[in-house]
Each structure stands twice: as C-alpha cells, then as structure tokens.
VOTI-239471 format. One record per residue (C-alpha): x, z negated, y; residue number from 1. Coordinates in steps of 0.02 Angstrom, whole numbers. Last residue first. Layout:
BEGIN
r c1: X&c3: Z&c2: Y&pos: NUM
...
END
This chain:
BEGIN
r c1: 1770&c3: 1578&c2: 1647&pos: 472
r c1: 1914&c3: 1481&c2: 1744&pos: 471
r c1: 1821&c3: 1495&c2: 1914&pos: 470
r c1: 1668&c3: 1444&c2: 1838&pos: 469
r c1: 1699&c3: 1316&c2: 1737&pos: 468
r c1: 1801&c3: 1247&c2: 1923&pos: 467
r c1: 1646&c3: 1261&c2: 1996&pos: 466
r c1: 1522&c3: 1197&c2: 1902&pos: 465
r c1: 1635&c3: 1021&c2: 1881&pos: 464
r c1: 1654&c3: 1006&c2: 2063&pos: 463
r c1: 1456&c3: 1008&c2: 2076&pos: 462
r c1: 1500&c3: 856&c2: 1948&pos: 461
r c1: 1399&c3: 840&c2: 1783&pos: 460
r c1: 1408&c3: 666&c2: 1693&pos: 459
r c1: 1309&c3: 546&c2: 1827&pos: 458
r c1: 1174&c3: 659&c2: 1883&pos: 457
r c1: 1170&c3: 555&c2: 2054&pos: 456
r c1: 990&c3: 575&c2: 2143&pos: 455
r c1: 993&c3: 388&c2: 2198&pos: 454
r c1: 1150&c3: 384&c2: 2249&pos: 453
r c1: 1173&c3: 365&c2: 2434&pos: 452
r c1: 1357&c3: 305&c2: 2463&pos: 451
r c1: 1303&c3: 313&c2: 2636&pos: 450
r c1: 1137&c3: 337&c2: 2694&pos: 449
r c1: 1101&c3: 502&c2: 2730&pos: 448
r c1: 1090&c3: 605&c2: 2893&pos: 447
r c1: 1263&c3: 529&c2: 2930&pos: 446
r c1: 1312&c3: 517&c2: 3117&pos: 445
r c1: 1195&c3: 348&c2: 3145&pos: 444
r c1: 1171&c3: 310&c2: 3317&pos: 443
r c1: 1049&c3: 159&c2: 3301&pos: 442
r c1: 1014&c3: 45&c2: 3146&pos: 441
r c1: 845&c3: -30&c2: 3154&pos: 440
r c1: 882&c3: -214&c2: 3050&pos: 439
r c1: 861&c3: -294&c2: 2851&pos: 438
r c1: 688&c3: -256&c2: 2796&pos: 437
r c1: 632&c3: -312&c2: 2591&pos: 436
r c1: 560&c3: -163&c2: 2482&pos: 435
r c1: 544&c3: -268&c2: 2332&pos: 434
r c1: 460&c3: -175&c2: 2203&pos: 433
r c1: 398&c3: -234&c2: 2024&pos: 432
r c1: 326&c3: -87&c2: 1910&pos: 431
r c1: 258&c3: -138&c2: 1734&pos: 430
r c1: 250&c3: 16&c2: 1693&pos: 429
r c1: 364&c3: 194&c2: 1674&pos: 428
r c1: 328&c3: 342&c2: 1551&pos: 427
r c1: 465&c3: 482&c2: 1502&pos: 426
r c1: 451&c3: 637&c2: 1449&pos: 425
r c1: 620&c3: 745&c2: 1501&pos: 424
r c1: 654&c3: 879&c2: 1600&pos: 423
r c1: 680&c3: 749&c2: 1731&pos: 422
r c1: 849&c3: 673&c2: 1727&pos: 421
r c1: 884&c3: 806&c2: 1550&pos: 420
r c1: 892&c3: 941&c2: 1696&pos: 419
r c1: 951&c3: 1081&c2: 1543&pos: 418
r c1: 1103&c3: 1137&c2: 1604&pos: 417
r c1: 1166&c3: 1329&c2: 1715&pos: 416
r c1: 1345&c3: 1296&c2: 1799&pos: 415
r c1: 1416&c3: 1432&c2: 1695&pos: 414
r c1: 1241&c3: 1519&c2: 1726&pos: 413
r c1: 1392&c3: 1693&c2: 1722&pos: 412
r c1: 1289&c3: 1846&c2: 1817&pos: 411
r c1: 1183&c3: 1737&c2: 1942&pos: 410
r c1: 1339&c3: 1628&c2: 1959&pos: 409
r c1: 1446&c3: 1771&c2: 2006&pos: 408
r c1: 1323&c3: 1855&c2: 2091&pos: 407
r c1: 1308&c3: 1666&c2: 2207&pos: 406
r c1: 1505&c3: 1682&c2: 2218&pos: 405
r c1: 1544&c3: 1843&c2: 2279&pos: 404
r c1: 1401&c3: 1851&c2: 2420&pos: 403
r c1: 1506&c3: 1691&c2: 2487&pos: 402
r c1: 1627&c3: 1746&c2: 2501&pos: 401
r c1: 1597&c3: 1890&c2: 2576&pos: 400
r c1: 1507&c3: 1803&c2: 2720&pos: 399
r c1: 1618&c3: 1677&c2: 2731&pos: 398
r c1: 1678&c3: 1788&c2: 2903&pos: 397
r c1: 1507&c3: 1785&c2: 2958&pos: 396
r c1: 1544&c3: 1590&c2: 2986&pos: 395
r c1: 1657&c3: 1618&c2: 3127&pos: 394
r c1: 1484&c3: 1650&c2: 3241&pos: 393
r c1: 1446&c3: 1459&c2: 3260&pos: 392
r c1: 1442&c3: 1438&c2: 3440&pos: 391
r c1: 1332&c3: 1601&c2: 3497&pos: 390
r c1: 1376&c3: 1787&c2: 3535&pos: 389
r c1: 1346&c3: 1914&c2: 3403&pos: 388
r c1: 1474&c3: 2076&c2: 3420&pos: 387
r c1: 1615&c3: 2026&c2: 3364&pos: 386
r c1: 1549&c3: 1903&c2: 3230&pos: 385
r c1: 1422&c3: 2042&c2: 3153&pos: 384
r c1: 1548&c3: 2171&c2: 3123&pos: 383
r c1: 1685&c3: 2025&c2: 3011&pos: 382
r c1: 1530&c3: 1991&c2: 2900&pos: 381
r c1: 1485&c3: 2171&c2: 2890&pos: 380
r c1: 1658&c3: 2196&c2: 2838&pos: 379
r c1: 1669&c3: 2035&c2: 2697&pos: 378
r c1: 1490&c3: 2120&c2: 2654&pos: 377
r c1: 1588&c3: 2291&c2: 2608&pos: 376
r c1: 1721&c3: 2182&c2: 2512&pos: 375
r c1: 1590&c3: 2106&c2: 2422&pos: 374
r c1: 1545&c3: 2258&c2: 2371&pos: 373
r c1: 1742&c3: 2317&c2: 2326&pos: 372
r c1: 1763&c3: 2129&c2: 2228&pos: 371
r c1: 1600&c3: 2156&c2: 2106&pos: 370
r c1: 1636&c3: 2314&c2: 2052&pos: 369
r c1: 1800&c3: 2286&c2: 2035&pos: 368
r c1: 1771&c3: 2133&c2: 1918&pos: 367
r c1: 1625&c3: 2246&c2: 1821&pos: 366
r c1: 1553&c3: 2074&c2: 1748&pos: 365
r c1: 1495&c3: 2013&c2: 1574&pos: 364
r c1: 1328&c3: 1937&c2: 1571&pos: 363
r c1: 1288&c3: 1763&c2: 1541&pos: 362
r c1: 1113&c3: 1682&c2: 1483&pos: 361
r c1: 962&c3: 1598&c2: 1487&pos: 360
r c1: 785&c3: 1615&c2: 1423&pos: 359
r c1: 641&c3: 1502&c2: 1429&pos: 358
r c1: 530&c3: 1600&c2: 1309&pos: 357
r c1: 439&c3: 1399&c2: 1304&pos: 356
r c1: 450&c3: 1400&c2: 1069&pos: 355
r c1: 589&c3: 1511&c2: 1017&pos: 354
r c1: 683&c3: 1457&c2: 1196&pos: 353
r c1: 785&c3: 1602&c2: 1215&pos: 352
r c1: 956&c3: 1631&c2: 1213&pos: 351
r c1: 1092&c3: 1758&c2: 1329&pos: 350
r c1: 1264&c3: 1748&c2: 1246&pos: 349
r c1: 1429&c3: 1802&c2: 1286&pos: 348
r c1: 1588&c3: 1779&c2: 1195&pos: 347
r c1: 1749&c3: 1797&c2: 1290&pos: 346
r c1: 1904&c3: 1897&c2: 1220&pos: 345
r c1: 2095&c3: 1882&c2: 1209&pos: 344
r c1: 2255&c3: 1996&c2: 1167&pos: 343
r c1: 2191&c3: 2130&c2: 1331&pos: 342
r c1: 1989&c3: 2027&c2: 1405&pos: 341
r c1: 1879&c3: 2101&c2: 1251&pos: 340
r c1: 1710&c3: 2036&c2: 1274&pos: 339
r c1: 1608&c3: 1992&c2: 1160&pos: 338
r c1: 1415&c3: 1997&c2: 1167&pos: 337
r c1: 1283&c3: 1879&c2: 1077&pos: 336
r c1: 1097&c3: 1878&c2: 1075&pos: 335
r c1: 1001&c3: 1729&c2: 999&pos: 334
r c1: 830&c3: 1685&c2: 978&pos: 333
r c1: 814&c3: 1500&c2: 973&pos: 332
r c1: 738&c3: 1342&c2: 827&pos: 331
r c1: 760&c3: 1160&c2: 865&pos: 330
r c1: 799&c3: 1088&c2: 686&pos: 329
r c1: 781&c3: 892&c2: 701&pos: 328
r c1: 908&c3: 734&c2: 658&pos: 327
r c1: 788&c3: 587&c2: 715&pos: 326
r c1: 858&c3: 425&c2: 806&pos: 325
r c1: 719&c3: 309&c2: 880&pos: 324
r c1: 769&c3: 147&c2: 978&pos: 323
r c1: 712&c3: -4&c2: 1044&pos: 322
r c1: 723&c3: -151&c2: 1182&pos: 321
r c1: 842&c3: -68&c2: 1280&pos: 320
r c1: 895&c3: -122&c2: 1410&pos: 319
r c1: 941&c3: -22&c2: 1597&pos: 318
r c1: 1034&c3: -91&c2: 1728&pos: 317
r c1: 1114&c3: -10&c2: 1884&pos: 316
r c1: 1175&c3: -109&c2: 2025&pos: 315
r c1: 1245&c3: -53&c2: 2212&pos: 314
r c1: 1115&c3: 63&c2: 2198&pos: 313
r c1: 1131&c3: 185&c2: 2377&pos: 312
r c1: 961&c3: 238&c2: 2440&pos: 311
r c1: 915&c3: 380&c2: 2509&pos: 310
r c1: 908&c3: 463&c2: 2673&pos: 309
r c1: 698&c3: 496&c2: 2659&pos: 308
r c1: 658&c3: 326&c2: 2611&pos: 307
r c1: 505&c3: 319&c2: 2616&pos: 306
r c1: 475&c3: 403&c2: 2457&pos: 305
r c1: 562&c3: 284&c2: 2347&pos: 304
r c1: 435&c3: 269&c2: 2189&pos: 303
r c1: 438&c3: 403&c2: 2110&pos: 302
r c1: 618&c3: 408&c2: 2118&pos: 301
r c1: 664&c3: 257&c2: 2007&pos: 300
r c1: 609&c3: 390&c2: 1878&pos: 299
r c1: 761&c3: 481&c2: 1920&pos: 298
r c1: 881&c3: 336&c2: 1898&pos: 297
r c1: 773&c3: 307&c2: 1725&pos: 296
r c1: 830&c3: 478&c2: 1662&pos: 295
r c1: 999&c3: 457&c2: 1725&pos: 294
r c1: 1026&c3: 293&c2: 1617&pos: 293
r c1: 929&c3: 376&c2: 1449&pos: 292
r c1: 1068&c3: 526&c2: 1477&pos: 291
r c1: 1234&c3: 416&c2: 1511&pos: 290
r c1: 1181&c3: 315&c2: 1343&pos: 289
r c1: 1139&c3: 489&c2: 1262&pos: 288
r c1: 1301&c3: 533&c2: 1285&pos: 287
r c1: 1402&c3: 381&c2: 1252&pos: 286
r c1: 1296&c3: 384&c2: 1099&pos: 285
r c1: 1324&c3: 565&c2: 1023&pos: 284
r c1: 1512&c3: 512&c2: 928&pos: 283
r c1: 1407&c3: 335&c2: 850&pos: 282
r c1: 1277&c3: 425&c2: 810&pos: 281
r c1: 1357&c3: 551&c2: 678&pos: 280
r c1: 1434&c3: 745&c2: 711&pos: 279
r c1: 1435&c3: 884&c2: 583&pos: 278
r c1: 1261&c3: 944&c2: 599&pos: 277
r c1: 1227&c3: 1109&c2: 512&pos: 276
r c1: 1196&c3: 1287&c2: 580&pos: 275
r c1: 1055&c3: 1378&c2: 546&pos: 274
r c1: 991&c3: 1548&c2: 499&pos: 273
r c1: 812&c3: 1654&c2: 488&pos: 272
r c1: 687&c3: 1743&c2: 389&pos: 271
r c1: 663&c3: 1579&c2: 274&pos: 270
r c1: 707&c3: 1429&c2: 370&pos: 269
r c1: 510&c3: 1344&c2: 399&pos: 268
r c1: 524&c3: 1386&c2: 203&pos: 267
r c1: 659&c3: 1245&c2: 190&pos: 266
r c1: 540&c3: 1112&c2: 226&pos: 265
r c1: 570&c3: 998&c2: 384&pos: 264
r c1: 433&c3: 870&c2: 426&pos: 263
r c1: 366&c3: 916&c2: 579&pos: 262
r c1: 411&c3: 952&c2: 743&pos: 261
r c1: 268&c3: 941&c2: 880&pos: 260
r c1: 332&c3: 813&c2: 977&pos: 259
r c1: 477&c3: 926&c2: 1008&pos: 258
r c1: 433&c3: 989&c2: 1159&pos: 257
r c1: 581&c3: 1089&c2: 1174&pos: 256
r c1: 669&c3: 1067&c2: 1329&pos: 255
r c1: 807&c3: 1159&c2: 1342&pos: 254
r c1: 871&c3: 1343&c2: 1382&pos: 253
r c1: 1015&c3: 1277&c2: 1461&pos: 252
r c1: 1065&c3: 1176&c2: 1328&pos: 251
r c1: 1109&c3: 1368&c2: 1232&pos: 250
r c1: 1161&c3: 1396&c2: 1392&pos: 249
r c1: 1312&c3: 1317&c2: 1369&pos: 248
r c1: 1374&c3: 1426&c2: 1229&pos: 247
r c1: 1491&c3: 1539&c2: 1372&pos: 246
r c1: 1620&c3: 1516&c2: 1282&pos: 245
r c1: 1820&c3: 1566&c2: 1298&pos: 244
r c1: 1833&c3: 1456&c2: 1437&pos: 243
r c1: 1767&c3: 1294&c2: 1348&pos: 242
r c1: 1600&c3: 1217&c2: 1331&pos: 241
r c1: 1636&c3: 1101&c2: 1170&pos: 240
r c1: 1445&c3: 1002&c2: 1153&pos: 239
r c1: 1408&c3: 1178&c2: 1060&pos: 238
r c1: 1547&c3: 1175&c2: 946&pos: 237
r c1: 1547&c3: 997&c2: 875&pos: 236
r c1: 1379&c3: 1022&c2: 852&pos: 235
r c1: 1234&c3: 859&c2: 877&pos: 234
r c1: 1149&c3: 970&c2: 1003&pos: 233
r c1: 1067&c3: 790&c2: 1116&pos: 232
r c1: 892&c3: 803&c2: 1144&pos: 231
r c1: 777&c3: 636&c2: 1231&pos: 230
r c1: 624&c3: 671&c2: 1128&pos: 229
r c1: 502&c3: 540&c2: 1226&pos: 228
r c1: 568&c3: 427&c2: 1344&pos: 227
r c1: 491&c3: 244&c2: 1377&pos: 226
r c1: 502&c3: 142&c2: 1544&pos: 225
r c1: 527&c3: -40&c2: 1571&pos: 224
r c1: 514&c3: -53&c2: 1758&pos: 223
r c1: 615&c3: -167&c2: 1895&pos: 222
r c1: 633&c3: -92&c2: 2064&pos: 221
r c1: 730&c3: -172&c2: 2221&pos: 220
r c1: 766&c3: -138&c2: 2373&pos: 219
r c1: 858&c3: -192&c2: 2535&pos: 218
r c1: 803&c3: -103&c2: 2692&pos: 217
r c1: 890&c3: -17&c2: 2843&pos: 216
r c1: 771&c3: 88&c2: 2948&pos: 215
r c1: 846&c3: 215&c2: 3024&pos: 214
r c1: 908&c3: 290&c2: 3194&pos: 213
r c1: 1017&c3: 461&c2: 3176&pos: 212
r c1: 1096&c3: 574&c2: 3287&pos: 211
r c1: 1148&c3: 759&c2: 3312&pos: 210
r c1: 1285&c3: 832&c2: 3386&pos: 209
r c1: 1328&c3: 943&c2: 3547&pos: 208
r c1: 1505&c3: 931&c2: 3615&pos: 207
r c1: 1549&c3: 1123&c2: 3565&pos: 206
r c1: 1386&c3: 1171&c2: 3685&pos: 205
r c1: 1294&c3: 1003&c2: 3749&pos: 204
r c1: 1301&c3: 839&c2: 3727&pos: 203
r c1: 1172&c3: 725&c2: 3625&pos: 202
r c1: 1045&c3: 751&c2: 3510&pos: 201
r c1: 907&c3: 667&c2: 3408&pos: 200
r c1: 828&c3: 638&c2: 3275&pos: 199
r c1: 741&c3: 452&c2: 3236&pos: 198
r c1: 619&c3: 325&c2: 3122&pos: 197
r c1: 701&c3: 368&c2: 2976&pos: 196
r c1: 699&c3: 278&c2: 2834&pos: 195
r c1: 840&c3: 178&c2: 2725&pos: 194
r c1: 897&c3: 106&c2: 2585&pos: 193
r c1: 1031&c3: -17&c2: 2505&pos: 192
r c1: 1067&c3: -102&c2: 2330&pos: 191
r c1: 935&c3: -142&c2: 2167&pos: 190
r c1: 893&c3: -55&c2: 1997&pos: 189
r c1: 816&c3: -149&c2: 1847&pos: 188
r c1: 778&c3: -66&c2: 1686&pos: 187
r c1: 704&c3: -113&c2: 1546&pos: 186
r c1: 708&c3: 21&c2: 1404&pos: 185
r c1: 596&c3: 76&c2: 1260&pos: 184
r c1: 690&c3: 248&c2: 1187&pos: 183
r c1: 680&c3: 370&c2: 1102&pos: 182
r c1: 806&c3: 477&c2: 1035&pos: 181
r c1: 823&c3: 678&c2: 958&pos: 180
r c1: 988&c3: 740&c2: 881&pos: 179
r c1: 987&c3: 916&c2: 888&pos: 178
r c1: 1047&c3: 1050&c2: 764&pos: 177
r c1: 1020&c3: 1233&c2: 808&pos: 176
r c1: 878&c3: 1339&c2: 687&pos: 175
r c1: 936&c3: 1542&c2: 705&pos: 174
r c1: 846&c3: 1666&c2: 762&pos: 173
r c1: 971&c3: 1835&c2: 759&pos: 172
r c1: 968&c3: 1982&c2: 905&pos: 171
r c1: 1086&c3: 2118&c2: 842&pos: 170
r c1: 923&c3: 2235&c2: 887&pos: 169
r c1: 944&c3: 2176&c2: 1085&pos: 168
r c1: 1047&c3: 2337&c2: 1116&pos: 167
r c1: 1173&c3: 2318&c2: 1240&pos: 166
r c1: 1322&c3: 2455&c2: 1195&pos: 165
r c1: 1339&c3: 2557&c2: 1325&pos: 164
r c1: 1278&c3: 2434&c2: 1491&pos: 163
r c1: 1424&c3: 2307&c2: 1386&pos: 162
r c1: 1576&c3: 2448&c2: 1430&pos: 161
r c1: 1514&c3: 2474&c2: 1594&pos: 160
r c1: 1537&c3: 2299&c2: 1658&pos: 159
r c1: 1366&c3: 2205&c2: 1720&pos: 158
r c1: 1364&c3: 2219&c2: 1896&pos: 157
r c1: 1214&c3: 2314&c2: 1911&pos: 156
r c1: 1137&c3: 2285&c2: 1791&pos: 155
r c1: 1051&c3: 2099&c2: 1810&pos: 154
r c1: 906&c3: 2120&c2: 1814&pos: 153
r c1: 892&c3: 2207&c2: 1685&pos: 152
r c1: 988&c3: 2070&c2: 1560&pos: 151
r c1: 854&c3: 1964&c2: 1600&pos: 150
r c1: 697&c3: 2069&c2: 1560&pos: 149
r c1: 805&c3: 2142&c2: 1387&pos: 148
r c1: 813&c3: 1960&c2: 1330&pos: 147
r c1: 643&c3: 1924&c2: 1351&pos: 146
r c1: 562&c3: 2076&c2: 1292&pos: 145
r c1: 685&c3: 2061&c2: 1140&pos: 144
r c1: 624&c3: 1887&c2: 1119&pos: 143
r c1: 447&c3: 1940&c2: 1124&pos: 142
r c1: 469&c3: 2066&c2: 995&pos: 141
r c1: 575&c3: 1960&c2: 852&pos: 140
r c1: 420&c3: 1797&c2: 874&pos: 139
r c1: 403&c3: 1656&c2: 993&pos: 138
r c1: 335&c3: 1515&c2: 860&pos: 137
r c1: 475&c3: 1464&c2: 795&pos: 136
r c1: 450&c3: 1292&c2: 676&pos: 135
r c1: 522&c3: 1125&c2: 739&pos: 134
r c1: 601&c3: 1053&c2: 593&pos: 133
r c1: 601&c3: 858&c2: 559&pos: 132
r c1: 737&c3: 746&c2: 458&pos: 131
r c1: 882&c3: 865&c2: 449&pos: 130
r c1: 958&c3: 953&c2: 308&pos: 129
r c1: 1105&c3: 1018&c2: 306&pos: 128
r c1: 1221&c3: 889&c2: 369&pos: 127
r c1: 1306&c3: 832&c2: 225&pos: 126
r c1: 1243&c3: 681&c2: 160&pos: 125
r c1: 1118&c3: 744&c2: 47&pos: 124
r c1: 914&c3: 768&c2: 82&pos: 123
r c1: 799&c3: 835&c2: -22&pos: 122
r c1: 724&c3: 989&c2: 40&pos: 121
r c1: 841&c3: 1111&c2: -71&pos: 120
r c1: 714&c3: 1279&c2: -85&pos: 119
r c1: 711&c3: 1378&c2: -270&pos: 118
r c1: 594&c3: 1529&c2: -249&pos: 117
r c1: 547&c3: 1610&c2: -417&pos: 116
r c1: 621&c3: 1791&c2: -460&pos: 115
r c1: 591&c3: 1733&c2: -636&pos: 114
r c1: 771&c3: 1804&c2: -702&pos: 113
r c1: 901&c3: 1794&c2: -560&pos: 112
r c1: 799&c3: 1625&c2: -470&pos: 111
r c1: 782&c3: 1648&c2: -287&pos: 110
r c1: 876&c3: 1551&c2: -182&pos: 109
r c1: 868&c3: 1444&c2: 4&pos: 108
r c1: 951&c3: 1298&c2: 74&pos: 107
r c1: 1074&c3: 1448&c2: 155&pos: 106
r c1: 1256&c3: 1455&c2: 202&pos: 105
r c1: 1331&c3: 1306&c2: 203&pos: 104
r c1: 1205&c3: 1247&c2: 67&pos: 103
r c1: 1282&c3: 1317&c2: -70&pos: 102
r c1: 1145&c3: 1351&c2: -190&pos: 101
r c1: 1164&c3: 1414&c2: -379&pos: 100
r c1: 1023&c3: 1436&c2: -499&pos: 99
r c1: 1018&c3: 1387&c2: -692&pos: 98
r c1: 873&c3: 1473&c2: -806&pos: 97
r c1: 732&c3: 1341&c2: -872&pos: 96
r c1: 593&c3: 1461&c2: -882&pos: 95
r c1: 490&c3: 1421&c2: -690&pos: 94
r c1: 569&c3: 1217&c2: -675&pos: 93
r c1: 720&c3: 1347&c2: -629&pos: 92
r c1: 848&c3: 1210&c2: -648&pos: 91
r c1: 953&c3: 1180&c2: -485&pos: 90
r c1: 1142&c3: 1166&c2: -476&pos: 89
r c1: 1219&c3: 1108&c2: -283&pos: 88
r c1: 1355&c3: 1180&c2: -198&pos: 87
r c1: 1380&c3: 1074&c2: -38&pos: 86
r c1: 1426&c3: 938&c2: -131&pos: 85
r c1: 1498&c3: 779&c2: -23&pos: 84
r c1: 1643&c3: 770&c2: 37&pos: 83
r c1: 1640&c3: 751&c2: 221&pos: 82
r c1: 1516&c3: 613&c2: 214&pos: 81
r c1: 1392&c3: 647&c2: 387&pos: 80
r c1: 1344&c3: 476&c2: 425&pos: 79
r c1: 1152&c3: 464&c2: 402&pos: 78
r c1: 1030&c3: 547&c2: 532&pos: 77
r c1: 938&c3: 633&c2: 403&pos: 76
r c1: 883&c3: 456&c2: 350&pos: 75
r c1: 794&c3: 441&c2: 516&pos: 74
r c1: 847&c3: 304&c2: 617&pos: 73
r c1: 742&c3: 134&c2: 690&pos: 72
r c1: 830&c3: 16&c2: 768&pos: 71
r c1: 769&c3: -116&c2: 870&pos: 70
r c1: 580&c3: -123&c2: 936&pos: 69
r c1: 459&c3: 2&c2: 967&pos: 68
r c1: 292&c3: -46&c2: 1018&pos: 67
r c1: 285&c3: 39&c2: 1171&pos: 66
r c1: 366&c3: 188&c2: 1105&pos: 65
r c1: 182&c3: 187&c2: 1017&pos: 64
r c1: 220&c3: 336&c2: 854&pos: 63
r c1: 359&c3: 250&c2: 770&pos: 62
r c1: 401&c3: 335&c2: 607&pos: 61
r c1: 369&c3: 281&c2: 458&pos: 60
r c1: 265&c3: 457&c2: 407&pos: 59
r c1: 334&c3: 643&c2: 428&pos: 58
r c1: 227&c3: 763&c2: 486&pos: 57
r c1: 148&c3: 899&c2: 355&pos: 56
r c1: 139&c3: 1079&c2: 397&pos: 55
r c1: -55&c3: 1155&c2: 388&pos: 54
r c1: -74&c3: 1291&c2: 260&pos: 53
r c1: -103&c3: 1487&c2: 254&pos: 52
r c1: -172&c3: 1568&c2: 111&pos: 51
r c1: -123&c3: 1734&c2: 123&pos: 50
r c1: -123&c3: 1750&c2: -83&pos: 49
r c1: 41&c3: 1814&c2: -128&pos: 48
r c1: 173&c3: 1778&c2: 35&pos: 47
r c1: 106&c3: 1614&c2: 36&pos: 46
r c1: 103&c3: 1548&c2: 233&pos: 45
r c1: 139&c3: 1391&c2: 330&pos: 44
r c1: 107&c3: 1386&c2: 455&pos: 43
r c1: 175&c3: 1372&c2: 666&pos: 42
r c1: 32&c3: 1496&c2: 728&pos: 41
r c1: 118&c3: 1670&c2: 776&pos: 40
r c1: 309&c3: 1624&c2: 688&pos: 39
r c1: 206&c3: 1619&c2: 498&pos: 38
r c1: 335&c3: 1527&c2: 421&pos: 37
r c1: 402&c3: 1582&c2: 232&pos: 36
r c1: 334&c3: 1556&c2: 63&pos: 35
r c1: 382&c3: 1633&c2: -116&pos: 34
r c1: 325&c3: 1514&c2: -224&pos: 33
r c1: 185&c3: 1546&c2: -340&pos: 32
r c1: 65&c3: 1415&c2: -361&pos: 31
r c1: -105&c3: 1519&c2: -293&pos: 30
r c1: -184&c3: 1389&c2: -194&pos: 29
r c1: -84&c3: 1245&c2: -162&pos: 28
r c1: 72&c3: 1386&c2: -121&pos: 27
r c1: 222&c3: 1318&c2: -216&pos: 26
r c1: 388&c3: 1249&c2: -174&pos: 25
r c1: 497&c3: 1267&c2: -301&pos: 24
r c1: 683&c3: 1168&c2: -333&pos: 23
r c1: 718&c3: 995&c2: -242&pos: 22
r c1: 573&c3: 880&c2: -223&pos: 21
r c1: 501&c3: 813&c2: -48&pos: 20
r c1: 411&c3: 665&c2: -79&pos: 19
r c1: 495&c3: 526&c2: 46&pos: 18
r c1: 604&c3: 662&c2: 110&pos: 17
r c1: 580&c3: 573&c2: 317&pos: 16
r c1: 660&c3: 400&c2: 208&pos: 15
r c1: 653&c3: 289&c2: 378&pos: 14
r c1: 802&c3: 158&c2: 396&pos: 13
r c1: 780&c3: 45&c2: 506&pos: 12
r c1: 940&c3: -16&c2: 581&pos: 11
r c1: 1070&c3: -166&c2: 589&pos: 10
r c1: 1052&c3: -320&c2: 675&pos: 9
r c1: 1110&c3: -262&c2: 819&pos: 8
r c1: 965&c3: -204&c2: 896&pos: 7
r c1: 880&c3: -334&c2: 912&pos: 6
r c1: 1022&c3: -408&c2: 1043&pos: 5
r c1: 942&c3: -291&c2: 1164&pos: 4
r c1: 1076&c3: -183&c2: 1249&pos: 3
r c1: 1200&c3: -193&c2: 1401&pos: 2
r c1: 1253&c3: -33&c2: 1502&pos: 1
END
C-alpha cells in the first residue's frame, strides 16, 4: 500500500476543543451548572430550569471527503503522554473553593461548598478527553429489554448458575474510546475473473462428477473511493481478544452513526462511565490500513456482478489522497458476568449499541447438557444412516458434531465481529473498468476460479474464528 506524498508533509492539527472552558458549563437560559443528557433526543438539559439546548458540532474538519487532502488530525488524537497529570485542581468561579478532579475516574465533580458542577473539557494529553462524543439515545430500560431478549433465546443450554444469577439491574452505560477515520483514496485492482457458461455432470454413482465451462477475462478496476467513519477501538484491552474475555462482542455491535457525533462536553458523561484511550495513531495505523483495503476490495465487487465464479486479483493498490483522524467516545450498554472455572474465570458480556440497539453477547454454556443433547442427535444420525439408502448417508454421522458446533457458536459468539468491509459508509466514483475476454475454459472441476480473493477479508479467517471458539 502506497501513500500519496502529500501525507508525508506533516499532519494538519485541528484544535477541536477551542472555546471549551475548564470549570463550569452553564445553562444558556438560567446559568445553572447542573446539566445532563436527555437520551431521548440527544440534547443537553438543564436540571434546574429544564431548558434543553442543541449540541455543538466540531469546527475545522473536512466534511466533503472528495476534497480531503493530506493528513488532518483532531487535537484529541495527540500521542498520550504517560506522565501527564491525571489529577487536576479547579478554582470554582462561583465561590472560589479549590476542587480536585481525578480524570482516571471522572471528568466532573461538584464543588463541596456551593454544589456547582465543574467539568474538564479542555484536552489533556492522557487520553481522557476525545474530540467528539456520540450521545446515548437508547434508554436503560430499552437496553434491559434487548439484553433480556438476547439471553432469553439462549437459556436452554445456559449454565444453571448463570440462569439463577442473571439480572439486568446491574447493566452500565459506558463510553468506549474509538479512533474514527475518514479517507479519500484511489484504488486500482487487476487480475482474472471467470463467468460460468455451463454446468454439467459426467459418470454415475460414486463416479459422478460435476464440471463447469467458463469464460476467462482479464479484469481491471480503477476508481476513487471515500470512506466515512471507519471506526477502530482505541483501548488496548478491546484490541487484545483472549480466551479469558469475550470482549469481541463490543466490536460486533458496530457500526455507530458517527456522522452524528458532537463536540465533546463532559456533561454527556454524567450518569455514565467511560474508558480512556490508551493507544496512539501509529499503533492503530496498520489496522486502519488493512480495513481500508478490505473496504476498497469489497467496493470493487459492486462492479463485478457478471463474474459469478469470482475474481483472482493479482495486484491490489490503495493510494491515500487524504486521511482525517478523530478520537471519539461511542456509547454502549454493557452487561457483564464472571464465570468461575476452578482457579480461573471467564468474563462474559452482552453489549447493546446505545444508538441502534444492535445486541451481541456471550452466555456461559452448561457443557454436560450440551454434550448430552449432541449425543442424542448423534444417535439419531446413526439411525438415519442405517435406514436411509443413498450414496452420502455417512453425512448423518456428523449430525451430533454439527449440532454441538452450531449451539456453541450461538451461545458464545466468539466469531462475531463488525463487518467493516461492507458496513462502513463509502462512495465510489470515477470508475474505470476493463474486461478483456481471454478464452473459454471447458471441463473445470472447481466451482470457482482458482485463487478467488475478491471476497476475502484480510484480517479475519475462518480458521481464527474456529480456533478462538475452542479456546473459549
């Protein structure tokens, strides 16, 4: 992957916290500082006079991505300084008292003398203050219903202890840190594609085989492509998916409608908890590069409908014209459960996207019950194999294993993920297509072109998914 040289001239930093003031955020109508989010409409509401006011949008970022050039970074994306101050002291402008805020715990506090609310809005280089925030608009009661519905469909094989202890009363609203990237790019692909012209069989019985005839083409695609809101988790804990956590479910409830993000204000966090970003752009850049290339590859598929046997790209290039980086807090309702396994434990999560209600989770399985049910299915499969008379009756021997696999995946969802390649907003334009006929191929035995990769996702394989499942 090659970058446009303009990206190497140094980034343009946009100060996204201009006008933000540490200390008091006052209601524009009555001057009170007791302000919170109305999750029904995303507006901030004064808890004293009940006045609601519109959220602010950040200024200075490019909105027409076709004009995006070079590297633009919100000031919240600056590298984290490990020794930066976490504890900040404010002087209350109402009574003069000094109030301490620990940004590792919260970005708000009340003055212990006059009870006015003090907030941290100006960015400090410790990852606590992002460029933008996407407000909650799914209420706690709505999230409870989604979690109960999700778990309710998976209670049969759920562990008895989990069924006994399950309650949605302890769910929490959490703002998770993300790096949101907008991209203006130029993509070019070249390779071979095949279109099926005939399908037929030869032989009989055990010797019967299926053959294909196909037209082979030299295929080239070149186009400009914008990607809006490519979102990558910027918490190392969420990026590090291991066998003791099922945190991949946080990734699986994406995408978020990041186009509706507003300028960060600590009042959006009131009543919710949050995590600080602990990774820098350079650490996330390889993930962004890989996902951007996936998006380009799948965008090209929109022009490849005729190649029903697939395309084998031998050369894939994505050149950046411009990139725009913002740090964001995105909202999630989270239920967690710790399952004890001897001296170890596994953390299970059920997460709800607090914008779309998309829900994904992991439910602990009662393995003796699942193994018993799978054994019964296997016995049924053996009986069917004995009474059915056809060439592939041996398939019935796999029924128990298939049943176990399906149920395990349904309950644990260790292979769940955000399909960034199709779910990220993108626009393709200035398309140049070349389709040169090469020859007609006859008697092919494979159902698709050899080396087909036009629907391949670079950073996720089925092998990784299955391996992850059995590790859990």
